[in-house]
N, C-alpha and C positions, 0 to 999 in steps of 0.2 A: 428571632429564629425564622428561617424561611418557612412558608406555609407547608411546602412539601416535606420538610424535615420534621415539622411539628407533628404531622400525622403519624410519623413513625415512632414518636415518643411512647405511644401506647405499648409497642412491642419491644422497644429498646430499653425501657427503664430509665431511672434518673441518671443525671450526668455523672460520668465516672464509673457507672455500673459495668460489669462484665457481661451482663445479659445483652442479647442482641437478636435481631430478626434474622433467622437463618435463611439464606437464599442459595439457589443454584443458578448460576449465570451461564448461558450458552450463547456463543457468538459464532455465527456461520457466515461464510462469504464465498463468492465465486465470481470470476471474471477474467479479464485479459485485455490484450490489445496488440497493436502492430507498431513496430519500430522501423522507420525507413531513414537510413543515414547515407548521404551522398557526399563524397569528397572529390573535388576536382582540382587537378594541378594545372596551373596556367603558365604560359610563357611570359617571361619577364618583360619583353618588349611589346608584344601585341595583345597580351592577356587572352590569347586563344587557349582553349583547353587541349591538353595533349595526353592526359591520363586521368582515369576516373575509377573510383571504387564505390560500389553500391551495396550496402548491407540491408537486406529486407528480412525482418525476423518477426515472428509471432510468439507471444508469451501467453501462458495459461496458468492461473493460480486458483486454488480452492483451499478452504480450511473449515474445520469445526473445532472450536476451542471451548473449554469449560472450566469453571471454578466453583467452589463452594466457599462460603464465608459468612461472617456476621456483620451486619450493618449496625455499628454500635454508636450510641450517643455519647459524646464527650463534651467537656467544657467549651470546646471550640467548634462544635458542630458534630458532624458524623464522620466516622472513619471506618475503613474496612479492616476487620481483625480476623486473624486465623484463615486468611485467604489461602486456599490450597487448590492446585490445578487438578482437573479431572483428565481422563484419557483424551488425547488430542490426535487429530488427523490433519496433516498439512501436506499439500502437494503443489508442485510447481514444475513447469516444463517449458522448453523453448525449442523452436524449430525455424529454420530459415536458410538463406543462402547469401553469400557474398560474391559479387561478380566484379572482376577487374578487367577493364578494357581501355581502348584508346579514344574515348569520347566519340564513338561512331565514325572515326576516321583513321585510316591506316597511317602510322607514323613510324618511320624507320628508326627513330631515336629511342623508341620504347623497347626495353629489354625483352627478349623472347620469353623469359620466365614470368613476366608481369601478367600477361593476358591469361585469364583462367577463372576458376570459381572454387569456392570452398563451401561445403555443407555445414550448417550449424544445427545440432540436435543434441538434446540431453536434458537431464533433470536439473532443476535449480537447487543449489544447496540452501538449507535453512539455518540461519544464524541465530534466530530467536523465535520461539514458538508463540510469543504474544505476552500481553500483560493487561492487568485490570486494576483500576483504582476508583475511589469515589472522593470527590471534593466539591464543596460549594453546591451540593445538590445535583451534581452531574456525574454520571457513570462514564468514565473514560476507558475505552477499550483499544488496545494496540494489537493489530493483526500481526501475522508472521512477518519477520524480516528476512528477505531472501538475499543471498550472497551473489557474487559474480558468477555468470554462467560459464560453462566450459568453453575453452578455445576451439574454434575461432570466433565464437559469438561475441557480439559487441554490446548488446543491450544491457542497461543497468535498470533493474526494476525500481520504480519510484515508490519505495516502501512507505514514504510519508502519506501516500494516498490511502493506504490500507488500514485506516483507523476510523473509529466511530465514537460519537458522544450521544448519550441518552439522558435527557433531563428527567429527574425524579419529580415529575409534576404531582400536584395534589391528587389528581385522578389515578395516576400510577401507584402512588403510595397507598391510597385508599384500597385499591384492588389487592395489593400485596398484603396489607394488614388484614384483609378479609380472607386471605388464603387462596386468592385467585392468581392464575398465571397471566403474565403480561408479555406480549410479543410486539416488537417495534421494528418496522422496516428500516434498514440502514443501507448506506452505499452511496455511490456517486450521485444518484438522483434523489437521495433523501438525506441531505446534510443535517447534522444536529448542532447543538450549541458549540460554536468555535470551530466547526469543520469548514475547511476551505479546499474544496476539490477542484482539480484542474484535469478534466478528462483528456484534453489534447494540448500538447506543448510543442511549440515550434522553436527551432533554434537556427539561426543563420548569421552570417558575419560578412563584413566586407573583406576583400582579399587580404590574407595574412602573408607576411614574409618571414620565413624562418630559415636561417643559414642560406640565404639567397634563393630559397624556393618559395614560389608564390602559390597559394592554394585557397580554395573556397570550400566552406563546410556548411551543409544544410541537414536538418533532421526534422522528422515529423514523428512525434512520440504520443501514442494514444494508450490510455489505460482506464478502464471503467470496471466497476464491480457492483454487485448487489448482494444483500444478505439480510439476516435477521438477528436481533438480540432478544433472547427469551429470558425472562426473570420468573423463577418458579420458587415459591416458598417450599422449604424442606424441613 
Protein backbone atom coordinates (compact mmCIF):
# COMPACT_ATOMS: atom_id res chain seq x y z
CA UNK A 1 0.00 0.00 0.00
CA UNK A 2 1.24 3.50 -0.76
CA UNK A 3 2.37 5.43 2.36
CA UNK A 4 -0.10 8.22 1.58
CA UNK A 5 -2.98 5.80 1.42
CA UNK A 6 -1.89 3.87 4.47
CA UNK A 7 -2.28 6.99 6.57
CA UNK A 8 -5.91 7.24 5.52
CA UNK A 9 -6.69 3.72 6.68
CA UNK A 10 -7.35 5.04 10.17
CA UNK A 11 -10.29 7.03 8.86
CA UNK A 12 -11.39 4.67 6.11
CA UNK A 13 -11.70 1.42 7.99
CA UNK A 14 -10.88 -2.08 6.74
CA UNK A 15 -10.87 -3.10 3.08
CA UNK A 16 -14.35 -3.30 1.63
CA UNK A 17 -15.83 -1.15 4.39
CA UNK A 18 -18.43 1.48 3.54
CA UNK A 19 -16.88 3.85 6.06
CA UNK A 20 -14.77 6.63 4.61
CA UNK A 21 -13.09 9.94 5.23
CA UNK A 22 -15.64 12.60 4.32
CA UNK A 23 -14.10 15.41 2.32
CA UNK A 24 -15.18 18.59 0.65
CA UNK A 25 -13.15 19.34 -2.48
CA UNK A 26 -13.02 22.84 -3.95
CA UNK A 27 -11.27 23.55 -7.25
CA UNK A 28 -10.90 27.19 -8.32
CA UNK A 29 -9.19 28.61 -11.36
CA UNK A 30 -8.94 31.76 -13.46
CA UNK A 31 -6.94 32.76 -16.50
CA UNK A 32 -7.01 33.33 -20.21
CA UNK A 33 -4.90 34.18 -23.18
CA UNK A 34 -4.62 35.54 -26.69
CA UNK A 35 -5.22 33.81 -30.00
CA UNK A 36 -3.61 35.32 -33.11
CA UNK A 37 -4.43 33.60 -36.38
CA UNK A 38 -3.12 34.82 -39.75
CA UNK A 39 -4.02 33.25 -43.09
CA UNK A 40 -2.36 34.51 -46.29
CA UNK A 41 -3.39 33.59 -49.83
CA UNK A 42 -0.52 33.45 -52.32
CA UNK A 43 -0.23 33.72 -56.07
CA UNK A 44 0.51 30.39 -57.66
CA UNK A 45 3.34 31.71 -59.82
CA UNK A 46 5.18 34.26 -57.64
CA UNK A 47 3.99 33.25 -54.14
CA UNK A 48 3.25 36.91 -53.46
CA UNK A 49 0.48 37.49 -50.94
CA UNK A 50 -2.68 38.99 -52.39
CA UNK A 51 -5.21 38.48 -49.57
CA UNK A 52 -4.95 38.12 -45.80
CA UNK A 53 -7.23 37.41 -42.86
CA UNK A 54 -6.07 38.18 -39.31
CA UNK A 55 -8.05 37.04 -36.29
CA UNK A 56 -6.94 38.56 -32.97
CA UNK A 57 -8.97 37.28 -30.02
CA UNK A 58 -8.68 37.27 -26.23
CA UNK A 59 -10.29 34.65 -24.03
CA UNK A 60 -11.05 34.75 -20.30
CA UNK A 61 -12.13 31.81 -18.13
CA UNK A 62 -12.86 31.28 -14.45
CA UNK A 63 -14.50 28.64 -12.30
CA UNK A 64 -15.27 27.44 -8.82
CA UNK A 65 -16.12 23.74 -8.66
CA UNK A 66 -16.88 21.63 -5.63
CA UNK A 67 -17.67 18.09 -4.58
CA UNK A 68 -18.33 16.15 -1.43
CA UNK A 69 -17.57 12.50 -1.12
CA UNK A 70 -15.87 9.73 0.81
CA UNK A 71 -12.40 8.45 0.19
CA UNK A 72 -12.98 4.74 0.80
CA UNK A 73 -10.42 2.00 1.17
CA UNK A 74 -11.03 -1.00 -1.09
CA UNK A 75 -9.16 -4.21 -1.84
CA UNK A 76 -7.49 -2.40 -4.77
CA UNK A 77 -6.66 0.82 -2.98
CA UNK A 78 -8.76 3.91 -2.57
CA UNK A 79 -11.79 5.04 -4.55
CA UNK A 80 -14.10 8.02 -4.35
CA UNK A 81 -17.59 6.97 -3.34
CA UNK A 82 -20.78 9.00 -3.15
CA UNK A 83 -19.18 11.88 -4.99
CA UNK A 84 -21.75 14.67 -5.32
CA UNK A 85 -21.28 18.08 -6.94
CA UNK A 86 -21.77 21.26 -4.95
CA UNK A 87 -22.95 24.57 -6.35
CA UNK A 88 -20.69 25.61 -9.21
CA UNK A 89 -19.79 28.87 -10.90
CA UNK A 90 -18.27 28.76 -14.39
CA UNK A 91 -17.64 31.73 -16.70
CA UNK A 92 -15.99 32.16 -20.07
CA UNK A 93 -15.91 34.99 -22.56
CA UNK A 94 -14.18 35.97 -25.77
CA UNK A 95 -13.50 39.29 -27.44
CA UNK A 96 -11.61 40.23 -30.57
CA UNK A 97 -11.67 41.25 -34.21
CA UNK A 98 -11.05 39.66 -37.60
CA UNK A 99 -9.56 41.89 -40.30
CA UNK A 100 -9.52 41.07 -44.02
CA UNK A 101 -7.21 43.01 -46.31
CA UNK A 102 -4.98 42.78 -49.35
CA UNK A 103 -1.64 42.17 -47.62
CA UNK A 104 -0.86 45.89 -47.32
CA UNK A 105 -1.07 46.33 -51.10
CA UNK A 106 -3.99 47.32 -53.29
CA UNK A 107 -4.95 44.53 -55.67
CA UNK A 108 -7.65 44.99 -58.31
CA UNK A 109 -8.34 41.26 -58.32
CA UNK A 110 -9.60 41.27 -54.71
CA UNK A 111 -13.38 41.34 -54.51
CA UNK A 112 -14.79 44.54 -53.12
CA UNK A 113 -16.60 42.61 -50.40
CA UNK A 114 -13.41 41.01 -49.06
CA UNK A 115 -11.80 44.00 -47.37
CA UNK A 116 -13.34 44.73 -43.99
CA UNK A 117 -13.57 43.50 -40.41
CA UNK A 118 -15.83 41.57 -38.05
CA UNK A 119 -16.09 41.92 -34.29
CA UNK A 120 -15.94 38.83 -32.12
CA UNK A 121 -17.58 39.06 -28.71
CA UNK A 122 -19.66 36.79 -26.56
CA UNK A 123 -19.88 34.20 -23.83
CA UNK A 124 -18.33 30.76 -24.17
CA UNK A 125 -20.79 27.88 -23.89
CA UNK A 126 -20.04 25.31 -21.20
CA UNK A 127 -20.23 21.69 -22.34
CA UNK A 128 -19.06 20.11 -19.06
CA UNK A 129 -18.81 21.62 -15.60
CA UNK A 130 -15.89 19.47 -14.53
CA UNK A 131 -15.12 16.15 -12.87
CA UNK A 132 -13.12 14.63 -10.03
CA UNK A 133 -11.68 11.21 -9.26
CA UNK A 134 -8.98 9.57 -7.14
CA UNK A 135 -6.66 6.82 -8.36
CA UNK A 136 -3.24 5.58 -7.29
CA UNK A 137 -2.95 8.19 -4.57
CA UNK A 138 -3.62 11.13 -6.91
CA UNK A 139 -6.63 13.41 -6.99
CA UNK A 140 -7.49 14.18 -10.63
CA UNK A 141 -9.58 17.27 -11.32
CA UNK A 142 -11.08 18.18 -14.66
CA UNK A 143 -11.92 21.85 -15.11
CA UNK A 144 -14.81 23.10 -17.23
CA UNK A 145 -14.98 22.13 -20.89
CA UNK A 146 -15.88 25.07 -23.09
CA UNK A 147 -17.58 24.73 -26.45
CA UNK A 148 -17.14 26.66 -29.70
CA UNK A 149 -17.41 30.44 -29.40
CA UNK A 150 -20.08 32.41 -31.27
CA UNK A 151 -19.56 33.27 -34.94
CA UNK A 152 -17.37 34.86 -36.29
CA UNK A 153 -14.93 33.99 -33.47
CA UNK A 154 -12.34 31.39 -34.43
CA UNK A 155 -10.59 30.46 -31.18
CA UNK A 156 -10.98 26.96 -29.79
CA UNK A 157 -10.25 26.80 -26.06
CA UNK A 158 -7.58 24.23 -25.27
CA UNK A 159 -9.67 22.55 -22.60
CA UNK A 160 -7.03 19.89 -21.95
CA UNK A 161 -4.98 22.59 -20.19
CA UNK A 162 -7.71 23.25 -17.61
CA UNK A 163 -6.97 20.26 -15.42
CA UNK A 164 -5.00 19.60 -12.25
CA UNK A 165 -3.60 16.67 -10.30
CA UNK A 166 -2.82 16.71 -6.58
CA UNK A 167 -0.79 13.98 -4.92
CA UNK A 168 -2.16 12.64 -1.68
CA UNK A 169 1.24 12.81 -0.01
CA UNK A 170 1.82 11.46 3.52
CA UNK A 171 1.85 15.03 4.82
CA UNK A 172 -1.44 15.85 3.09
CA UNK A 173 -3.09 12.70 4.36
CA UNK A 174 -1.81 13.29 7.90
CA UNK A 175 -3.32 16.78 7.94
CA UNK A 176 -6.65 15.54 6.61
CA UNK A 177 -6.92 12.73 9.12
CA UNK A 178 -6.13 15.28 11.84
CA UNK A 179 -9.13 17.32 10.69
CA UNK A 180 -7.08 20.09 9.10
CA UNK A 181 -7.73 21.83 5.78
CA UNK A 182 -5.18 21.47 2.97
CA UNK A 183 -4.80 24.02 0.15
CA UNK A 184 -2.59 23.34 -2.86
CA UNK A 185 -1.70 25.87 -5.61
CA UNK A 186 -2.40 24.53 -9.10
CA UNK A 187 -2.29 25.84 -12.63
CA UNK A 188 0.14 26.44 -15.48
CA UNK A 189 3.01 27.38 -13.14
CA UNK A 190 2.26 24.58 -10.66
CA UNK A 191 2.02 21.25 -12.53
CA UNK A 192 1.10 18.20 -10.50
CA UNK A 193 1.69 14.49 -11.18
CA UNK A 194 1.03 13.83 -14.86
CA UNK A 195 0.22 17.45 -15.75
CA UNK A 196 1.75 18.62 -19.04
CA UNK A 197 0.95 22.27 -19.57
CA UNK A 198 1.75 24.22 -22.73
CA UNK A 199 1.14 27.90 -22.09
CA UNK A 200 2.00 28.92 -25.65
CA UNK A 201 1.37 26.94 -28.82
CA UNK A 202 2.54 27.90 -32.28
CA UNK A 203 1.25 26.50 -35.52
CA UNK A 204 2.54 27.21 -38.98
CA UNK A 205 2.78 25.35 -42.22
CA UNK A 206 4.48 25.39 -45.57
CA UNK A 207 2.31 26.68 -48.40
CA UNK A 208 -0.77 24.51 -48.91
CA UNK A 209 -2.56 24.00 -52.19
CA UNK A 210 -6.29 23.32 -52.11
CA UNK A 211 -8.39 23.36 -55.28
CA UNK A 212 -5.64 25.30 -56.96
CA UNK A 213 -5.51 27.94 -54.19
CA UNK A 214 -2.20 28.43 -52.38
CA UNK A 215 -2.23 29.71 -48.81
CA UNK A 216 -0.11 30.04 -45.64
CA UNK A 217 -1.44 29.63 -42.13
CA UNK A 218 0.13 30.78 -38.85
CA UNK A 219 -1.21 30.96 -35.31
CA UNK A 220 0.02 31.92 -31.86
CA UNK A 221 -2.19 30.51 -29.09
CA UNK A 222 -1.51 31.39 -25.44
CA UNK A 223 -3.48 30.08 -22.47
CA UNK A 224 -2.42 30.21 -18.82
CA UNK A 225 -4.32 29.93 -15.56
CA UNK A 226 -3.81 29.65 -11.83
CA UNK A 227 -5.93 28.29 -9.07
CA UNK A 228 -6.23 26.38 -5.82
CA UNK A 229 -7.41 22.95 -4.75
CA UNK A 230 -8.75 22.91 -1.20
CA UNK A 231 -9.41 19.69 0.71
CA UNK A 232 -11.51 20.16 3.81
CA UNK A 233 -12.64 17.39 6.15
CA UNK A 234 -16.39 17.51 6.62
